MDAnalysis code that builds the backbone (N, CA, C; Angstrom):
import MDAnalysis as mda
import numpy as np

u = mda.Universe.empty(300, n_residues=100, atom_resindex=np.repeat(np.arange(100), 3), trajectory=True)
u.add_TopologyAttr("name", ["N", "CA", "C"] * 100)
u.add_TopologyAttr("resid", np.arange(1, 101))
u.add_TopologyAttr("resname", ["MET", "THR", "LYS", "SER", "PRO", "LEU", "ILE", "CYS", "ALA", "ALA", "SER", "VAL", "LEU", "ALA", "LEU", "MET", "VAL", "SER", "MET", "PRO", "ALA", "LEU", "ALA", "GLU", "THR", "VAL", "ASP", "ASN", "ALA", "ALA", "ASP", "PHE", "PHE", "THR", "LYS", "GLY", "ALA", "ALA", "GLY", "LEU", "ASP", "PHE", "ARG", "TYR", "ARG", "LEU", "GLU", "LEU", "VAL", "ASP", "GLN", "ASP", "GLY", "LEU", "ALA", "GLU", "ASN", "ALA", "THR", "ALA", "SER", "THR", "LEU", "LEU", "THR", "LYS", "LEU", "HIS", "TYR", "GLU", "THR", "ALA", "THR", "TYR", "LYS", "GLY", "PHE", "SER", "GLY", "PHE", "ILE", "GLU", "ALA", "GLU", "HIS", "ILE", "ALA", "VAL", "VAL", "GLY", "LYS", "THR", "THR", "TYR", "ASN", "ASN", "SER", "LEU", "ASN", "GLY"])
u.atoms.positions = np.array([
    [65.229, 48.772, -69.091],
    [65.320, 47.371, -69.462],
    [63.933, 46.888, -69.888],
    [63.841, 46.275, -71.055],
    [62.563, 45.749, -71.522],
    [62.531, 44.243, -71.326],
    [61.348, 43.747, -71.057],
    [61.176, 42.311, -70.863],
    [60.442, 41.737, -72.062],
    [60.867, 40.596, -72.472],
    [60.224, 39.926, -73.585],
    [58.852, 39.420, -73.160],
    [57.820, 39.599, -74.012],
    [56.499, 39.065, -73.673],
    [56.515, 37.552, -73.449],
    [57.403, 36.856, -74.144],
    [57.501, 35.404, -73.982],
    [57.999, 35.047, -72.583],
    [58.964, 35.802, -72.077],
    [59.485, 35.545, -70.731],
    [58.409, 35.820, -69.695],
    [57.668, 36.917, -69.873],
    [56.577, 37.249, -68.941],
    [55.497, 36.171, -68.954],
    [55.114, 35.711, -70.138],
    [54.088, 34.671, -70.248],
    [54.556, 33.375, -69.609],
    [55.824, 33.027, -69.809],
    [56.372, 31.801, -69.215],
    [56.394, 31.908, -67.696],
    [56.700, 33.089, -67.175],
    [56.714, 33.284, -65.723],
    [55.325, 33.128, -65.131],
    [54.327, 33.716, -65.788],
    [52.947, 33.605, -65.316],
    [52.484, 32.155, -65.358],
    [52.822, 31.457, -66.437],
    [52.446, 30.057, -66.559],
    [53.090, 29.215, -65.470],
    [54.361, 29.468, -65.184],
    [55.055, 28.722, -64.134],
    [54.414, 28.963, -62.772],
    [54.021, 30.206, -62.498],
    [53.350, 30.500, -61.230],
    [51.991, 29.822, -61.147],
    [51.259, 29.811, -62.258],
    [49.938, 29.177, -62.254],
    [50.044, 27.678, -62.023],
    [51.059, 27.046, -62.602],
    [51.225, 25.601, -62.446],
    [51.638, 25.264, -61.015],
    [52.462, 26.129, -60.401],
    [52.961, 25.833, -59.070],
    [51.977, 26.164, -57.959],
    [50.986, 27.009, -58.243],
    [50.017, 27.393, -57.224],
    [48.950, 26.312, -57.047],
    [48.512, 26.070, -55.818],
    [47.421, 25.125, -55.619],
    [46.118, 25.694, -56.169],
    [45.280, 24.836, -56.656],
    [44.009, 25.268, -57.252],
    [43.062, 25.758, -56.169],
    [42.399, 26.879, -56.407],
    [41.423, 27.411, -55.470],
    [40.016, 26.932, -55.792],
    [39.764, 26.682, -57.069],
    [38.463, 26.163, -57.471],
    [38.468, 24.644, -57.313],
    [37.298, 24.045, -57.426],
    [37.204, 22.604, -57.199],
    [37.650, 21.790, -58.412],
    [37.924, 20.507, -58.187],
    [38.287, 19.581, -59.253],
    [37.018, 18.888, -59.737],
    [36.869, 18.794, -61.074],
    [35.670, 18.180, -61.650],
    [36.067, 16.954, -62.469],
    [35.095, 16.064, -62.668],
    [35.339, 14.829, -63.404],
    [34.890, 14.891, -64.852],
    [34.085, 15.873, -65.228],
    [33.670, 15.979, -66.632],
    [33.928, 17.386, -67.152],
    [34.174, 17.483, -68.439],
    [34.532, 18.755, -69.061],
    [33.389, 19.760, -69.041],
    [32.160, 19.304, -68.929],
    [31.011, 20.209, -68.933],
    [31.022, 21.151, -67.725],
    [31.619, 20.716, -66.612],
    [31.665, 21.533, -65.399],
    [32.919, 22.394, -65.307],
    [33.762, 22.373, -66.325],
    [35.042, 23.088, -66.303],
    [34.841, 24.577, -66.001],
    [33.879, 25.218, -66.663],
    [33.636, 26.640, -66.443],
    [32.586, 26.905, -65.361],
    [31.579, 26.050, -65.274],
    [30.474, 26.318, -64.354],
    [30.847, 26.129, -62.887],
    [31.855, 25.352, -62.590],
    [32.271, 25.100, -61.206],
    [33.468, 25.954, -60.809],
    [33.789, 26.983, -61.587],
    [34.920, 27.854, -61.292],
    [34.609, 28.827, -60.160],
    [35.587, 29.655, -59.848],
    [35.447, 30.638, -58.773],
    [35.779, 32.028, -59.304],
    [34.918, 32.999, -59.006],
    [35.119, 34.380, -59.445],
    [35.378, 35.263, -58.233],
    [36.002, 36.401, -58.480],
    [36.270, 37.330, -57.392],
    [36.352, 38.759, -57.887],
    [36.145, 39.698, -56.982],
    [36.193, 41.114, -57.290],
    [36.934, 41.802, -56.149],
    [37.971, 42.577, -56.481],
    [38.774, 43.267, -55.479],
    [38.805, 44.756, -55.791],
    [38.816, 45.563, -54.726],
    [38.936, 47.011, -54.855],
    [40.102, 47.487, -53.988],
    [40.859, 48.484, -54.488],
    [41.914, 49.097, -53.677],
    [41.906, 50.599, -53.937],
    [41.647, 51.356, -52.889],
    [41.652, 52.809, -52.982],
    [43.049, 53.318, -52.617],
    [43.508, 54.367, -53.316],
    [44.839, 54.911, -53.068],
    [44.745, 56.431, -53.044],
    [45.354, 57.030, -52.035],
    [45.437, 58.484, -51.923],
    [46.896, 58.834, -51.697],
    [47.437, 59.689, -52.556],
    [48.830, 60.118, -52.408],
    [48.878, 61.644, -52.428],
    [49.540, 62.202, -51.423],
    [49.702, 63.642, -51.304],
    [51.177, 63.980, -51.468],
    [51.482, 64.995, -52.297],
    [52.870, 65.385, -52.544],
    [53.023, 66.871, -52.279],
    [53.965, 67.214, -51.418],
    [54.343, 68.596, -51.130],
    [55.855, 68.662, -51.313],
    [56.288, 69.069, -52.491],
    [57.703, 69.019, -52.848],
    [58.304, 70.422, -52.840],
    [59.473, 70.545, -52.223],
    [60.175, 71.826, -52.220],
    [60.548, 72.224, -53.640],
    [60.442, 73.503, -53.944],
    [60.803, 73.995, -55.262],
    [59.643, 74.038, -56.244],
    [58.528, 73.458, -55.899],
    [57.347, 73.502, -56.758],
    [56.270, 74.332, -56.063],
    [55.627, 75.186, -56.841],
    [54.637, 76.097, -56.258],
    [53.357, 75.392, -55.825],
    [52.972, 74.341, -56.529],
    [51.706, 73.674, -56.232],
    [51.926, 72.281, -55.649],
    [51.023, 71.868, -54.794],
    [51.031, 70.518, -54.248],
    [50.238, 69.608, -55.172],
    [50.443, 68.301, -55.035],
    [49.726, 67.347, -55.879],
    [48.956, 66.363, -55.001],
    [47.791, 65.964, -55.499],
    [46.967, 64.961, -54.831],
    [46.480, 63.969, -55.884],
    [46.717, 62.688, -55.636],
    [46.237, 61.634, -56.533],
    [45.306, 60.727, -55.745],
    [44.101, 60.564, -56.243],
    [43.093, 59.720, -55.605],
    [42.581, 58.748, -56.666],
    [42.901, 57.471, -56.517],
    [42.545, 56.481, -57.534],
    [41.896, 55.251, -56.902],
    [41.159, 54.535, -57.732],
    [40.532, 53.283, -57.311],
    [40.904, 52.195, -58.314],
    [41.556, 51.145, -57.820],
    [41.922, 49.987, -58.642],
    [40.850, 48.923, -58.447],
    [40.275, 48.451, -59.557],
    [39.263, 47.403, -59.522],
    [39.796, 46.193, -60.277],
    [39.753, 45.027, -59.649],
    [40.205, 43.785, -60.288],
    [39.062, 42.774, -60.288],
    [38.846, 42.174, -61.448],
    [37.872, 41.108, -61.611],
    [38.639, 39.883, -62.078],
    [38.453, 38.753, -61.394],
    [39.186, 37.554, -61.797],
    [38.284, 36.322, -61.766],
    [38.667, 35.337, -62.556],
    [37.915, 34.083, -62.633],
    [38.888, 32.923, -62.819],
    [38.717, 31.878, -62.024],
    [39.518, 30.663, -62.159],
    [38.577, 29.503, -62.457],
    [38.887, 28.762, -63.511],
    [38.061, 27.617, -63.861],
    [38.298, 26.493, -62.860],
    [37.456, 25.508, -62.899],
    [37.681, 24.305, -62.105],
    [38.853, 23.537, -62.719],
    [39.384, 22.585, -61.981],
    [40.483, 21.754, -62.486],
    [39.899, 20.509, -63.135],
    [40.353, 20.239, -64.351],
    [39.907, 19.063, -65.091],
    [41.135, 18.359, -65.657],
    [41.377, 17.146, -65.202],
    [42.525, 16.344, -65.625],
    [43.846, 17.093, -65.454],
    [43.966, 17.806, -64.339],
    [45.203, 18.511, -64.012],
    [45.360, 19.880, -64.646],
    [44.377, 20.359, -65.389],
    [44.459, 21.661, -66.050],
    [43.393, 22.604, -65.501],
    [43.757, 23.871, -65.422],
    [42.807, 24.909, -65.044],
    [43.217, 26.198, -65.740],
    [42.344, 27.176, -65.708],
    [42.626, 28.457, -66.328],
    [42.322, 29.589, -65.372],
    [42.979, 30.715, -65.591],
    [42.787, 31.891, -64.744],
    [42.854, 33.132, -65.629],
    [41.912, 34.046, -65.436],
    [41.916, 35.299, -66.188],
    [41.622, 36.429, -65.214],
    [42.283, 37.566, -65.446],
    [42.101, 38.711, -64.567],
    [42.071, 39.987, -65.403],
    [41.164, 40.884, -65.067],
    [41.077, 42.188, -65.717],
    [41.141, 43.244, -64.627],
    [41.815, 44.350, -64.929],
    [41.880, 45.416, -63.939],
    [41.641, 46.766, -64.600],
    [41.138, 47.689, -63.790],
    [40.829, 49.037, -64.263],
    [41.208, 50.016, -63.164],
    [41.841, 51.126, -63.545],
    [42.190, 52.172, -62.593],
    [41.408, 53.419, -62.962],
    [40.678, 53.957, -61.997],
    [39.860, 55.150, -62.221],
    [40.303, 56.261, -61.280],
    [40.305, 57.475, -61.790],
    [40.584, 58.643, -60.967],
    [39.310, 58.967, -60.191],
    [39.455, 59.155, -58.885],
    [38.321, 59.485, -58.031],
    [38.460, 60.949, -57.624],
    [37.508, 61.749, -57.998],
    [37.563, 63.169, -57.645],
    [38.342, 63.989, -58.655],
    [38.788, 65.160, -58.207],
    [39.474, 66.128, -59.058],
    [40.929, 65.715, -59.306],
    [41.414, 65.894, -60.529],
    [42.792, 65.594, -60.879],
    [43.654, 66.806, -60.546],
    [44.482, 66.702, -59.513],
    [45.371, 67.798, -59.130],
    [46.826, 67.354, -59.175],
    [47.191, 66.646, -60.234],
    [48.565, 66.209, -60.442],
    [48.805, 66.166, -61.938],
    [50.064, 66.137, -62.338],
    [50.404, 66.090, -63.751],
    [50.387, 64.637, -64.207],
    [49.354, 64.269, -64.965],
    [49.245, 62.900, -65.469],
    [49.703, 62.795, -66.930],
    [50.426, 63.800, -67.397],
    [50.969, 63.927, -68.760],
    [49.885, 64.224, -69.794],
    [48.626, 64.260, -69.374],
    [47.531, 64.653, -70.272],
    [46.993, 66.035, -69.933],
    [47.085, 66.396, -68.649],
    [46.518, 67.670, -68.214],
    [47.565, 68.774, -68.061],
    [48.840, 68.461, -68.335],
    [49.899, 69.471, -68.245],
    [50.302, 69.733, -66.835],
])
């Protein structure tokens, strides 16, 4: 099942509007970006697979890094942006469709 990008964008917008603001409220537009709040999150993941019928075991070790920024609220509006990156940590011992 595929989801329309418009439906996904509308869902994200609805969640952003319904969530309480974490950054402060400002009275002038000049502070809209400077009074915002930034954050950095890390999540390490290790998965071990020992499956019957396969000769080799698999190990996946990854690190998810998220960087996010929320602007201050100005006249009831705010913005939020998030970027994420997943990196393989250590040796790749699983089939990631690139290594066979």
